C-alpha positions as CSV (number, residue, x, y, z in Angstrom):
1,M,147.3,-140.0,135.1
2,E,145.6,-142.6,137.2
3,N,147.4,-145.4,135.3
4,N,150.7,-143.7,135.8
5,L,150.1,-143.3,139.5
6,R,149.1,-147.0,139.8
7,E,152.4,-148.0,138.1
8,I,154.4,-145.7,140.3
9,F,152.8,-147.1,143.5
10,F,153.6,-150.7,142.3
11,K,157.1,-149.7,141.6
12,L,157.6,-148.1,145.0
13,R,156.2,-151.1,146.7
14,R,158.6,-153.4,144.8
15,Y,161.5,-151.2,145.7
16,E,160.5,-151.1,149.4
17,I,160.2,-154.9,149.6
18,K,163.6,-155.1,147.8
19,I,165.2,-152.8,150.3
20,R,163.6,-154.6,153.3
21,K,164.8,-158.0,152.0
22,A,168.3,-156.7,151.4
23,V,168.6,-155.2,154.9
24,N,167.1,-158.4,156.5
25,T,169.7,-160.6,154.7
26,Q,172.7,-158.4,155.5
27,M,171.6,-157.8,159.1
28,Q,170.8,-161.5,159.7
29,G,167.1,-160.9,159.8
30,D,167.2,-158.0,162.3
31,F,165.3,-155.3,160.5
32,H,164.9,-152.3,162.9
33,S,163.8,-149.9,160.1
34,V,165.4,-146.7,159.1
35,F,162.8,-145.0,161.3
36,K,164.2,-145.7,164.7
37,G,165.4,-142.9,166.9
38,S,166.6,-143.2,170.5
39,G,163.7,-145.6,171.2
40,L,163.1,-144.0,174.6
41,E,161.0,-141.1,175.9
42,F,160.8,-139.5,179.4
43,D,158.2,-141.0,181.7
44,D,158.6,-140.0,185.3
45,V,161.0,-139.6,188.2
46,R,161.7,-141.8,191.2
47,A,164.0,-141.8,194.2
48,Y,167.6,-142.7,193.5
49,Q,168.7,-146.3,194.2
50,Y,172.2,-147.7,194.6
51,G,173.5,-148.7,191.2
52,D,171.4,-146.2,189.2
53,D,173.2,-144.4,186.4
54,V,174.2,-140.9,187.7
55,R,173.6,-139.5,184.2
56,T,169.8,-140.1,184.8
57,I,169.7,-137.9,187.9
58,D,167.1,-135.1,187.6
59,W,169.0,-132.2,189.2
60,N,166.1,-129.8,189.0
61,V,163.8,-132.1,191.1
62,S,166.7,-133.1,193.4
63,A,167.6,-129.5,194.1
64,K,164.2,-129.0,195.9
65,G,165.8,-130.8,198.9
66,H,163.6,-133.9,199.2
67,G,166.3,-136.3,198.1
68,I,167.9,-137.4,194.9
69,Y,165.7,-138.4,192.0
70,V,166.4,-140.0,188.7
71,K,164.5,-139.9,185.4
72,T,162.7,-143.0,184.2
73,F,162.0,-143.7,180.6
74,K,159.6,-145.8,178.5
75,E,160.0,-147.3,175.1
76,E,158.7,-145.1,172.2
77,K,155.8,-147.0,170.6
78,E,155.4,-144.6,167.7
79,Q,157.7,-142.5,165.6
80,N,156.9,-139.2,163.8
81,V,158.4,-139.0,160.3
82,F,158.4,-135.8,158.4
83,L,159.5,-135.5,154.7
84,I,160.7,-132.2,153.3
85,L,161.0,-132.2,149.5
86,D,162.5,-129.6,147.3
87,V,160.3,-129.0,144.3
88,S,162.0,-125.9,142.9
89,G,163.0,-125.3,139.3
90,S,166.5,-126.8,139.6
91,Q,165.0,-130.2,140.5
92,Y,163.7,-130.5,136.9
93,I,167.1,-131.3,135.4
94,G,167.9,-134.6,133.6
95,K,166.4,-137.1,131.3
96,P,162.6,-137.6,131.2
97,N,161.5,-139.7,134.2
98,Q,165.0,-139.5,135.6
99,Q,165.1,-136.0,136.8
100,K,166.1,-135.0,140.3
101,I,162.4,-134.4,141.1
102,D,161.5,-137.9,139.9
103,Y,164.1,-139.4,142.2
104,G,163.1,-137.2,145.1
105,R,159.4,-138.1,144.8
106,E,160.2,-141.9,144.5
107,I,162.6,-141.8,147.5
108,C,160.0,-140.0,149.6
109,G,157.4,-142.5,148.4
110,I,159.5,-145.5,149.5
111,L,160.2,-143.9,152.9
112,T,156.5,-143.2,153.3
113,I,155.5,-146.8,152.7
114,S,158.3,-148.1,155.0
115,A,157.5,-145.7,157.8
116,L,153.8,-146.5,157.7
117,K,154.6,-150.3,157.9
118,E,156.5,-149.5,161.1
119,N,153.3,-147.8,162.5
120,S,154.8,-144.3,162.2
121,S,153.0,-141.1,161.4
122,V,154.2,-139.5,158.2
123,G,153.9,-135.8,157.2
124,L,155.1,-133.9,154.1
125,L,156.3,-130.4,153.3
126,C,157.0,-129.6,149.6
127,F,158.9,-126.3,149.1
128,S,160.4,-123.9,146.6
129,N,161.0,-120.4,147.9
130,Q,157.6,-120.8,149.5
131,R,155.4,-123.5,151.0
132,E,154.0,-125.4,148.0
133,K,152.3,-128.3,149.9
134,Y,151.9,-129.3,153.5
135,I,150.3,-132.5,154.7
136,K,149.9,-133.2,158.5
137,P,151.5,-136.4,159.9
138,K,149.0,-139.3,160.0
139,K,148.9,-143.1,159.8
140,G,147.2,-145.6,157.6
141,T,147.0,-146.8,154.0
142,K,144.5,-144.1,153.0
143,H,146.8,-141.4,154.3
144,A,149.7,-142.9,152.3
145,Y,147.7,-142.9,149.1
146,E,146.6,-139.2,149.6
147,L,150.1,-138.1,150.5
148,L,151.7,-139.8,147.5
149,T,149.0,-138.7,145.1
150,S,149.4,-135.1,146.2
151,M,153.2,-135.2,145.9
152,F,153.2,-136.7,142.4
153,R,150.5,-134.4,141.1
154,L,151.9,-131.2,142.6
155,Q,152.7,-128.4,140.1
156,P,154.8,-125.8,142.0
157,E,153.8,-122.2,141.8
158,S,157.4,-120.9,142.0
159,F,160.7,-121.9,140.3
160,K,162.9,-120.4,143.0
161,T,164.5,-122.0,146.1
162,S,164.9,-121.0,149.7
163,L,166.2,-123.8,151.9
164,N,166.5,-121.4,154.8
165,K,162.8,-120.5,154.6
166,A,161.8,-124.1,154.2
167,L,163.7,-125.2,157.3
168,A,162.3,-122.3,159.3
169,V,158.7,-123.3,158.3
170,A,159.3,-126.9,159.1
171,M,160.7,-126.2,162.5
172,N,157.6,-124.1,163.2
173,I,155.3,-126.8,162.0
174,I,157.0,-129.9,163.6
175,K,156.2,-129.6,167.4
176,R,157.4,-133.0,168.7
177,K,160.8,-134.6,168.1
178,S,160.7,-136.4,164.8
179,I,162.8,-138.1,162.1
180,V,163.1,-135.4,159.5
181,V,164.1,-136.4,155.9
182,L,165.3,-133.4,153.9
183,V,165.5,-134.2,150.1
184,S,167.0,-131.5,147.9
185,D,169.8,-130.7,145.5
186,F,171.0,-127.9,147.9
187,V,171.5,-125.4,145.1
188,D,171.2,-122.6,147.5
189,E,173.2,-120.7,150.2
190,G,172.7,-119.3,153.7
191,Y,170.8,-122.3,155.1
192,E,173.5,-123.7,157.4
193,R,172.3,-122.1,160.6
194,N,168.8,-123.5,160.2
195,L,170.2,-126.9,159.1
196,K,172.1,-127.0,162.4
197,A,169.0,-126.0,164.4
198,M,167.0,-128.7,162.7
199,A,169.6,-131.4,163.4
200,K,169.8,-130.3,167.0
201,K,166.0,-130.4,167.6
202,H,165.2,-133.5,165.4
203,D,166.8,-136.7,164.0
204,L,167.8,-135.4,160.6
205,I,168.5,-137.4,157.4
206,V,169.8,-135.3,154.5
207,I,169.4,-136.8,151.0
208,H,171.5,-134.8,148.5
209,L,170.2,-135.2,144.9
210,A,172.4,-134.4,141.9
211,D,172.6,-134.9,138.1
212,H,176.0,-135.5,136.5
213,R,175.3,-132.7,133.9
214,E,175.7,-130.2,136.7
215,S,179.3,-131.1,137.3
216,T,180.5,-132.8,134.1
217,L,180.0,-130.6,131.0
218,P,180.9,-132.1,127.5
219,P,183.0,-129.9,125.2
220,M,180.3,-128.5,122.8
221,G,181.7,-125.0,122.2
222,I,179.7,-121.9,123.2
223,V,176.2,-123.0,124.2
224,P,173.2,-121.5,125.9
225,L,172.4,-122.8,129.4
226,L,169.0,-122.1,131.0
227,D,168.8,-121.4,134.7
228,K,165.7,-123.3,135.7
229,E,165.0,-121.0,138.7
230,T,165.7,-117.5,137.3
231,R,164.5,-118.5,133.8
232,R,167.5,-116.7,132.3
233,T,169.7,-118.0,129.6
234,V,173.5,-117.8,130.0
235,W,176.0,-118.4,127.2
236,V,179.1,-120.4,128.3
237,N,182.2,-121.8,126.6
238,T,182.0,-125.5,127.3
239,S,185.2,-126.2,125.2
240,S,187.2,-124.3,127.8
241,E,188.9,-127.0,130.0
242,A,189.5,-124.4,132.7
243,F,185.7,-123.6,132.8
244,R,184.8,-127.3,133.0
245,D,187.3,-127.9,135.8
246,K,186.0,-124.9,137.6
247,I,182.4,-126.2,137.4
248,A,183.4,-129.7,138.6
249,G,185.5,-128.3,141.4
250,Q,182.8,-126.0,142.7
251,F,180.3,-128.9,142.7
252,S,182.7,-131.2,144.5
253,Q,183.5,-128.6,147.1
254,K,179.9,-127.9,147.9
255,R,179.1,-131.6,148.2
256,E,182.1,-132.1,150.6
257,Q,181.0,-129.0,152.7
258,L,177.5,-130.3,153.0
259,E,178.6,-133.8,154.0
260,K,181.0,-132.3,156.6
261,L,178.2,-130.2,158.0
262,C,176.0,-133.2,158.4
263,H,178.6,-135.2,160.2
264,Q,179.3,-132.2,162.4
265,F,175.6,-131.9,163.3
266,N,175.2,-135.7,163.8
267,A,172.8,-135.9,160.8
268,N,172.8,-138.8,158.3
269,Y,174.0,-137.8,154.8
270,L,173.2,-139.7,151.6
271,F,174.3,-138.6,148.1
272,V,172.2,-139.8,145.1
273,D,173.0,-139.2,141.5
274,T,170.3,-139.6,138.9
275,S,172.7,-141.7,136.7
276,E,172.7,-144.4,139.4
277,D,170.2,-146.8,140.9
278,Y,169.2,-145.2,144.2
279,V,167.9,-148.4,145.8
280,P,171.4,-149.6,146.9
281,R,172.0,-146.2,148.4
282,L,168.8,-146.5,150.5
283,V,169.8,-150.0,151.6
284,K,173.1,-148.4,152.8
285,L,171.1,-145.7,154.7
286,F,168.9,-148.4,156.4
287,K,172.0,-150.4,157.4
288,V,173.9,-147.4,158.8
289,R,170.9,-146.3,160.9
290,N,170.2,-149.9,162.1
291,L,173.8,-150.2,163.3
292,T,173.6,-146.9,165.0
293,T,170.4,-147.9,166.8
294,K,172.0,-151.1,168.1
295,K,174.9,-149.2,169.8
């Protein structure tokens, strides 16, 4: 296990360097990091001066009748990053070492290394339909090693999923405004309200994991399919073109709905399929967020 972890850490570091170099090249050396929010936090108030932006007026203080006051801000020196990883049964679909859970862990690992290089604090919540693992946000190499080791060694107690519960737990845990990275296959329902609340309170990044077997079934006749979460076997006719089209259509519709929700809530959305290399996808995410930060 120790040798496997060492290999994983080396792999994550290589990928993180590859992503950083790609972003530096395409952004003309201007690497701001994916972990940049507004860059400003409230500091104090002072009397209004001619030329001040009226949008910075603090109306609560000004209403006291001692003059007009504006808010002043200071640059944020530190950023709080919180990773929320789905470790439920449906994540264990795909080829060995190429399952959704493998991609989810590796992506969280790369983002952890990158965030700590930017002097950010990183925390972790792994969930199924319950809290499987929680690590408080901290800094430093030792913390990164402990976080990654715990994440890769974790054996979930439950196979089921509750995104709604996970988001509720996370919002209760995360007190200060943070960059929240939610990594899941979103095989669940009824989480939209809490997703909106999370996006409103924090800077939300949604990473949607999928395996092509979930949407593209080969015609193999009547075969048994195991539901990873309920542990029940269902017999389906994969030779039915209508059935295959229905499965593909449902998957595509859910993906489009989630992406639309994220755009509506001003959250970043990234789709990752286990049949593809996820590194270019992460490069794209860094570029999008860097451009947004510059505006």
